[in-house]
ZAGUGU-636048 format. One record per residue (C-alpha): residue in one letter; x, y, z. Coordinates in steps of 0.2 Angstrom, whole numbers, padded with zeros to 4 digits, always signed. Layout:
<atoms>
AXYZ;...
</atoms>
This chain:
<atoms>
X-0002+0000+0000;X+0006+0017-0005;X+0006+0033+0004;X-0008+0042-0006;X-0018+0022-0004;X-0019+0029+0015;X-0025+0044+0013;X-0043+0052+0010;X-0051+0068+0006;X-0066+0074+0019;X-0081+0082+0007;X-0086+0092+0023;X-0083+0107+0015;X-0088+0106-0002;X-0104+0115+0000;X-0095+0130+0008;X-0085+0136-0008;X-0099+0146-0017;X-0097+0140-0034;X-0098+0123-0039;X-0084+0127-0050;X-0074+0131-0034;X-0077+0113-0027;X-0074+0105-0044;X-0056+0113-0043;X-0053+0109-0026;X-0060+0091-0032;X-0047+0091-0045;X-0031+0096-0035;X-0035+0082-0023;X-0036+0069-0037;X-0022+0076-0046;X-0012+0075-0031;X-0017+0055-0031;X-0030+0055-0017;X-0042+0042-0022;X-0054+0040-0005;X-0067+0053-0004;X-0079+0053+0012;X-0094+0061+0014;X-0112+0063+0021;X-0131+0066+0018;X-0128+0081+0031;X-0112+0088+0025;X-0118+0104+0016;X-0138+0101+0019;X-0136+0086+0007;X-0125+0098-0006;X-0110+0087-0003;X-0116+0072-0010;X-0121+0080-0026;X-0106+0089-0029;X-0096+0074-0026;X-0105+0065-0038;X-0106+0078-0049;X-0084+0077-0050;X-0085+0058-0051;X-0093+0058-0067;X-0081+0046-0077;X-0070+0042-0063;X-0080+0031-0052;X-0071+0015-0056;X-0053+0024-0052;X-0059+0029-0031;X-0066+0023-0018;X-0081+0033-0007;X-0087+0032+0010;X-0105+0041+0013;X-0115+0038+0029;X-0133+0036+0037;X-0140+0037+0055;X-0142+0056+0058;X-0158+0063+0054;X-0155+0070+0033;X-0159+0087+0026;X-0172+0091+0015;X-0170+0082-0003;X-0156+0093-0012;X-0166+0097-0025;X-0162+0115-0033;X-0148+0114-0042;X-0128+0116-0036;X-0125+0130-0046;X-0140+0142-0037;X-0139+0134-0019;X-0119+0138-0017;X-0120+0156-0019;X-0136+0158-0009;X-0127+0148+0004;X-0111+0160+0003;X-0122+0177+0003;X-0132+0169+0020;X-0114+0166+0028;X-0109+0184+0024;X-0125+0190+0032;X-0122+0181+0047;X-0104+0186+0047;X-0097+0168+0045;X-0082+0162+0036;X-0085+0151+0024;X-0068+0141+0026;X-0077+0133+0041;X-0092+0125+0038;X-0103+0119+0054;X-0100+0101+0055;X-0112+0090+0064;X-0107+0084+0082;X-0114+0076+0095;X-0110+0075+0115;X-0118+0058+0119;X-0107+0043+0121;X-0110+0027+0127;X-0101+0028+0143;X-0114+0042+0145;X-0130+0034+0140;X-0138+0016+0143;X-0142+0006+0128;X-0157+0008+0133;X-0159+0026+0134;X-0151+0028+0115;X-0170+0034+0107;X-0174+0033+0094;X-0165+0016+0087;X-0163+0018+0068;X-0175+0007+0057;X-0173-0003+0045;X-0186+0010+0032;X-0175+0024+0038;X-0159+0014+0031;X-0163+0011+0016;X-0170+0029+0012;X-0154+0034+0014;X-0145+0025+0005;X-0155+0026-0009;X-0156+0045-0008;X-0135+0044-0005;X-0133+0036-0021;X-0145+0045-0031;X-0135+0060-0025;X-0119+0051-0027;X-0124+0043-0048;X-0118+0026-0039;X-0123+0009-0042;X-0114+0003-0025;X-0103+0014-0010;X-0086+0007-0006;X-0088+0009+0014;X-0104+0014+0020;X-0101+0022+0040;X-0114+0022+0053;X-0114+0040+0059;X-0112+0047+0076;X-0122+0034+0084;X-0116+0015+0089;X-0122-0002+0083;X-0136-0004+0098;X-0145+0011+0090;X-0151+0000+0076;X-0167-0010+0076;X-0162-0029+0070;X-0171-0027+0056;X-0158-0012+0051;X-0144-0021+0055;X-0149-0038+0044;X-0154-0024+0027;X-0134-0020+0030;X-0127-0035+0031;X-0138-0039+0016;X-0130-0022+0006;X-0113-0029+0011;X-0118-0049+0005;X-0124-0041-0015;X-0111-0031-0014;X-0120-0015-0014;X-0109-0007-0001;X-0091-0017-0001;X-0086-0013+0019;X-0097-0006+0034;X-0092+0006+0046;X-0095+0018+0061;X-0090+0034+0059;X-0092+0042+0078;X-0083+0052+0092;X-0067+0043+0096;X-0073+0043+0116;X-0089+0032+0111;X-0079+0016+0105;X-0070+0018+0125;X-0088+0009+0130;X-0087-0004+0117;X-0080-0020+0118;X-0074-0033+0102;X-0090-0039+0103;X-0100-0023+0100;X-0092-0019+0082;X-0090-0038+0077;X-0102-0036+0062;X-0092-0019+0057;X-0075-0018+0045;X-0070-0001+0050;X-0069+0012+0063;X-0068+0030+0058;X-0062+0045+0072;X-0052+0058+0078;X-0034+0053+0082;X-0018+0062+0087;X-0010+0073+0099;X-0026+0083+0106;X-0035+0064+0108;X-0023+0054+0119;X-0039+0045+0126;X-0039+0037+0107;X-0023+0032+0106;X-0026+0013+0111;X-0042+0011+0101;X-0028+0001+0084;X-0026-0009+0098;X-0043-0013+0107;X-0050-0017+0092;X-0033-0024+0080;X-0044-0034+0067;X-0054-0017+0061;X-0048-0007+0048;X-0045+0010+0057;X-0048+0028+0048;X-0040+0042+0057;X-0046+0062+0055;X-0043+0079+0064;X-0023+0074+0067;X-0019+0091+0066;X-0029+0097+0076;X-0022+0109+0089;X-0003+0103+0085;X+0003+0121+0084;X-0006+0125+0100;X+0000+0112+0112;X+0019+0115+0105;X+0025+0097+0107;X+0040+0100+0096;X+0034+0090+0081;X+0031+0097+0064;X+0015+0092+0055;X+0024+0082+0044;X+0029+0072+0058;X+0014+0070+0066;X+0006+0064+0051;X+0020+0051+0048;X+0018+0046+0066;X-0002+0045+0065;X+0000+0033+0050;X+0017+0024+0058;X+0002+0017+0071;X-0012+0013+0058;X-0001+0003+0047;X-0018-0005+0039;X-0029+0011+0038;X-0030+0029+0031;X-0031+0047+0037;X-0041+0061+0031;X-0039+0077+0025;X-0053+0090+0028;X-0052+0107+0022;X-0059+0121+0008;X-0041+0126+0006;X-0029+0120-0009;X-0015+0128-0001;X-0017+0119+0014;X-0019+0102+0008;X-0005+0104-0001;X+0005+0110+0013;X+0001+0095+0023;X+0004+0082+0008;X+0021+0092+0007;X+0025+0090+0025;X+0020+0072+0025;X+0032+0068+0010;X+0045+0078+0019;X+0045+0068+0036;X+0045+0050+0028;
</atoms>
């Protein structure tokens, strides 16, 4: 596995770019650098991140792997053209005085350590998963998804019929792999048996997340995807450069990936260059 095989691009900021052309140029720059894994979700950009990625991937689908998610309440269907919605969103952000480079990503403060399984409500139904999956495929313009991730939930949140449906998707290769994308603290309350049916665990990792450092060893048979590895690196002042932090995170995750996520092409290039220089 090469260095580029171990990197992915998080598409949370695509719909903040102002125009479809700007988002496409960002994706083209990432693609030209050799990154072939793209991570999105129905809730990113009110549903438009999936659509923007789908538009970019026309003619490239077999060259990339695509991850999307389910579990959070999806937005209303993204029906307006991206050429209309993105400028409107940019105008709203300017009027609110918000920076277009800092999207409001969905978060959760509820973790298994603070909630018992009986308190996790409402549980996710088969109908909800099927509806989300079908909508994501339409937005992405694809017949299959490489990685389908339970978003900000733990497996106990699923009804039995919903889990059966997910296993059917994997068995028929409509989904190549199943995973969980949650706050890393969520995994601290889980045992290996809780995630036995899942292939991938995705979470924050790096100097700002010391409690997550043992997760690869806790779940050694899973593929791990790290993100937010550089959060707080300069603030923490631990003596490491960004490239060295990324290098060390990759070393701790030999079979997995690291996600980059930025609306600034220069930042992405700087991180990739720093990683290459630190190898």
